[in-house]
C-alpha positions in Angstrom: -114.2 79.7 14.5 -114.2 78.2 17.9 -111.7 75.6 19.3 -113.4 72.4 20.2 -112.0 70.4 23.1 -112.5 66.5 22.9 -111.7 63.9 25.5 -112.4 60.2 25.5 -113.6 58.2 28.5 -113.1 54.5 28.6 -116.2 53.2 30.4 -115.1 49.6 29.9 -111.7 49.9 31.8 -112.9 47.5 34.6 -113.8 44.9 32.0 -110.3 45.1 30.4 -108.7 44.8 33.8 -110.7 41.8 34.6 -109.8 40.2 31.3 -106.1 41.0 31.9 -106.3 39.5 35.4 -108.0 36.3 34.0 -105.3 36.0 31.3 -102.5 36.4 33.9 -104.3 33.9 36.1 -104.6 31.4 33.2 -101.0 31.9 32.3 -100.0 31.4 35.9 -102.1 28.2 36.2 -100.6 26.9 32.9 -97.1 27.5 34.2 -97.9 25.8 37.5 -99.4 22.8 35.8 -96.5 22.6 33.4 -94.0 22.8 36.3 -96.0 20.2 38.2 -96.1 17.8 35.3 -92.4 18.4 34.6 -91.6 17.8 38.2 -93.6 14.6 38.3 -91.9 13.4 35.1 -88.5 14.2 36.5 -89.4 12.5 39.8 -90.7 9.4 38.0 -87.5 9.2 35.9 -85.3 9.6 39.0 -87.2 6.8 40.7 -86.9 4.6 37.6 -83.2 5.2 37.3 -82.6 4.8 41.0 -84.6 1.5 41.0 -82.6 0.2 38.0 -79.3 1.2 39.7 -80.4 -0.5 42.9 -81.3 -3.7 41.0 -77.8 -3.6 39.3 -76.1 -3.0 42.6 -78.1 -5.9 44.2 -77.2 -8.1 41.2 -73.5 -7.3 41.5 -73.7 -8.0 45.3 -75.3 -11.4 44.7 -72.7 -12.2 42.0 -69.9 -11.2 44.4 -71.4 -13.3 47.1 -71.6 -16.3 44.9 -68.1 -15.8 43.7 -66.8 -15.6 47.2 -68.7 -18.8 48.1 -67.2 -20.6 45.2 -63.7 -19.3 46.1 -64.2 -20.5 49.7 -65.3 -23.9 48.4 -62.2 -24.2 46.2 -59.9 -23.2 49.0 -58.9 -26.3 50.9 -56.9 -26.5 54.1 -53.8 -28.7 54.4 -55.8 -30.5 57.1 -58.0 -32.0 54.4 -55.3 -33.1 52.1 -54.1 -36.6 52.5 -50.6 -37.8 51.5 -52.2 -39.6 48.6 -53.7 -36.3 47.4 -50.3 -34.7 47.6 -48.7 -37.6 45.8 -51.2 -37.4 43.0 -50.7 -33.6 42.7 -46.9 -34.0 42.5 -47.4 -36.8 39.9 -49.6 -34.6 37.8 -47.0 -31.9 37.7 -44.1 -34.3 37.3 -45.6 -36.4 34.5 -46.9 -33.7 32.3 -45.8 -34.0 28.6 -45.1 -30.7 26.9 -46.3 -31.6 23.4 -45.2 -28.4 21.6 -41.5 -29.1 22.5 -42.0 -32.8 21.6 -43.3 -31.9 18.1 -40.4 -29.5 17.5 -37.9 -32.1 18.5 -39.7 -34.7 16.4 -39.6 -32.4 13.4 -35.9 -31.8 13.9 -35.2 -35.5 13.7 -37.2 -36.2 10.5 -35.0 -36.0 7.3 -36.0 -35.6 3.7 -36.0 -39.4 3.0 -38.9 -40.2 5.2 -42.1 -38.6 6.4 -44.4 -39.0 9.5 -47.9 -38.9 8.0 -49.8 -39.2 11.4 -49.3 -39.8 15.0 -51.4 -40.7 18.0 -51.1 -41.0 21.8 -53.0 -43.5 23.8 -52.4 -45.4 27.0 -49.0 -43.8 27.4 -47.8 -44.9 23.9 -46.9 -42.4 21.2 -47.4 -44.1 17.9 -45.7 -42.6 14.8 -47.0 -43.8 11.3 -44.5 -42.9 8.6 -43.6 -43.6 5.0 -40.4 -43.7 3.0 -39.9 -44.3 -0.7 -38.3 -47.5 -1.8 -35.0 -46.9 -3.4 -32.5 -49.5 -4.7 -29.6 -47.3 -3.5 -31.1 -47.0 0.1 -31.6 -49.6 2.7 -35.0 -48.5 4.1 -34.7 -50.6 7.3 -31.4 -48.9 8.1 -33.1 -45.6 7.4 -35.9 -46.4 9.8 -33.5 -47.7 12.5 -31.4 -44.5 12.1 -34.5 -42.4 12.7 -35.3 -44.5 15.9 -31.7 -44.0 17.1 -32.0 -40.3 16.6 -35.3 -40.2 18.6 -33.6 -42.2 21.4 -30.7 -39.8 21.5 -32.9 -36.7 21.6 -33.2 -35.6 25.3 -36.5 -33.8 24.6 -38.1 -37.1 23.4 -36.3 -39.7 25.5 -37.0 -37.9 28.9 -40.7 -38.7 28.5 -40.4 -41.8 26.2 -37.4 -43.9 27.4 -38.4 -46.9 25.3 -38.7 -46.5 21.6 -39.0 -49.5 19.2 -40.0 -50.3 15.6 -43.5 -51.7 14.9 -45.1 -53.1 11.8 -43.5 -52.5 8.4 -45.3 -53.0 5.1 -44.5 -52.5 1.5 -47.1 -51.0 -0.8 -47.4 -49.6 -4.4 -49.0 -46.2 -4.5 -49.5 -44.5 -7.9 -46.7 -46.7 -9.5 -44.4 -45.8 -6.6 -43.1 -48.4 -4.2 -43.3 -47.1 -0.6 -42.5 -48.6 2.8 -45.0 -47.9 5.6 -43.6 -48.1 9.1 -44.8 -47.8 12.7 -42.6 -46.5 15.6 -43.9 -46.9 19.1 -42.6 -44.6 21.9 -43.4 -45.8 25.4 -43.8 -43.3 28.2 -42.4 -44.1 31.7 -45.8 -45.2 32.9 -46.4 -47.4 29.9 -42.9 -49.0 30.2 -43.4 -49.7 33.9 -46.9 -51.2 33.3 -45.5 -53.4 30.5 -42.7 -54.7 32.7 -45.1 -55.5 35.5 -47.3 -57.4 33.1 -44.4 -59.5 31.9 
C-alpha cells in the first residue's frame, strides 16, 4: 500500500480577496454616510436650538428695554411736580380711610339689641341701615341714640367721621314681629366741610 499525498490549491483566492475588499469598502462607505447623516442632524439640531435660544434672548432684551422705558416714564423729577401736585399727593395719603379698622370698630359698638343689615359709602357719607325689634320694655329711640353716641366716642370712627346723626326711622311689621328700621349717617371731614359751605 502506498501513501498518497494530497494538497488543495485555491484558484479563486483573488476573487475572494476582491469580494472582501468590496465588503470592507461598502462597510466603510456605510459608516461614512451614517456619520455624515448623524453629523448633519446634530448640526441642524444645534442650529435650531441656537436659533430658538437667540430668539428667547432677543425677546427678553426687548421686554427689558420696554420695562426700562416704562420705568423711565414713571419716574418724574421734582422739577415737574407743582405745589398743587404735592398737595394732592399729601391729601391722598392723609384722607385715606382704613375700612378694615372701621368695620372692626363698628362691630364692637353694635350690641345684641340692634343689627346693621347694610351700609354704603358715597360722596363722603357712610350710611348705616339698621333694625331693632320693638319691645315694650325698651325705648328704641334711646337705643338708637345710645348707638350713635358710642360711634361718636369711638376714636377709630370719629377721626374720619366727625359728624354722625340719625336719619329716617320707620316702624314695620315683618312676620308678625314689629321692628324699627333706622338710618345713621356718618359724614367724613370733606362731606362735613362741603355741607357747611353750602349752608
